[in-house]
C-alpha positions in Angstrom: 82.3 58.4 97.3 85.7 58.7 98.8 88.6 60.0 97.4 91.9 61.1 98.4 90.9 65.0 99.2 87.5 63.3 101.5 86.3 67.1 102.5 83.5 67.2 105.3 80.7 68.2 103.6 80.6 64.8 101.7 80.9 63.4 105.4 77.7 65.1 106.7 76.1 64.9 103.4 76.7 61.1 104.0 75.5 60.9 107.4 72.2 62.9 106.1 71.2 60.7 104.1 71.3 57.4 106.8 69.8 59.6 108.8 67.0 60.1 106.1 66.7 56.5 106.0 65.5 56.0 109.4 67.6 53.0 110.1 70.3 52.7 112.7 71.6 49.7 111.7 72.6 51.1 107.8 73.9 54.3 109.2 76.3 52.6 111.9 77.5 50.7 108.9 77.6 54.1 107.0 79.7 55.6 109.9 81.7 52.3 110.6 82.6 51.8 106.7 83.4 55.8 106.0 85.4 55.6 109.1 87.9 52.9 108.9 88.4 53.9 105.3 89.5 57.6 106.4 91.3 55.7 109.8 93.0 53.1 107.8 92.8 53.8 103.8 93.1 58.0 103.7 95.3 58.1 106.8 92.5 61.3 108.2 92.2 60.3 111.6 90.5 63.9 112.3 87.6 62.6 109.6 87.5 58.7 111.4 87.0 59.7 114.8 83.4 61.2 115.0 82.9 58.9 112.4 84.2 55.8 114.2 82.1 57.6 117.9 79.0 57.8 115.9 79.0 54.2 114.7 80.3 53.0 117.7 77.1 55.0 120.0 74.7 53.3 117.3 76.1 49.8 117.4 76.4 49.5 121.3 72.4 51.5 121.6 71.7 47.8 119.4 73.9 45.5 121.1 75.8 44.6 118.5 79.1 42.9 119.2 80.8 42.5 115.8 80.7 45.7 114.7 81.5 46.6 118.5 84.4 44.8 118.7 86.0 46.4 115.7 85.3 49.9 116.4 86.7 49.6 119.8 89.6 48.4 118.3 89.6 51.1 115.8 88.8 53.6 119.0 92.1 52.4 120.5 94.2 53.4 117.3 93.0 56.8 117.1 94.4 57.3 120.9 97.6 55.6 119.8 97.6 58.2 117.2 96.6 60.8 119.6 99.2 59.4 121.9 96.9 58.6 124.9 98.2 55.3 125.6 95.9 54.9 128.3 92.8 55.1 126.8 94.1 53.0 123.9 95.2 50.1 126.8 91.7 50.2 128.4 90.4 50.3 124.5 91.9 47.3 123.5 91.3 45.9 126.6 87.9 46.1 126.1 87.8 44.6 122.7 
């Protein structure tokens, strides 16, 4: 469950549970939604980045362009927050 004080252990447990399902779409969806919650809901880009990167890899492998477009925007936002405007511009153009 998301809280205002997420712990890395909670994120690791969520990843382990979805990996145990051996269902890539579910793993991608969990990583997408938890990552976006960390980024936009809790303002925790440090916790959001690995989840969003994971979700991007999963949905890119599945060829699912709708979540991939959202994740590309999210990666652009992460780059912008980090001050990497070149990467942000590239990500937004891809989305």
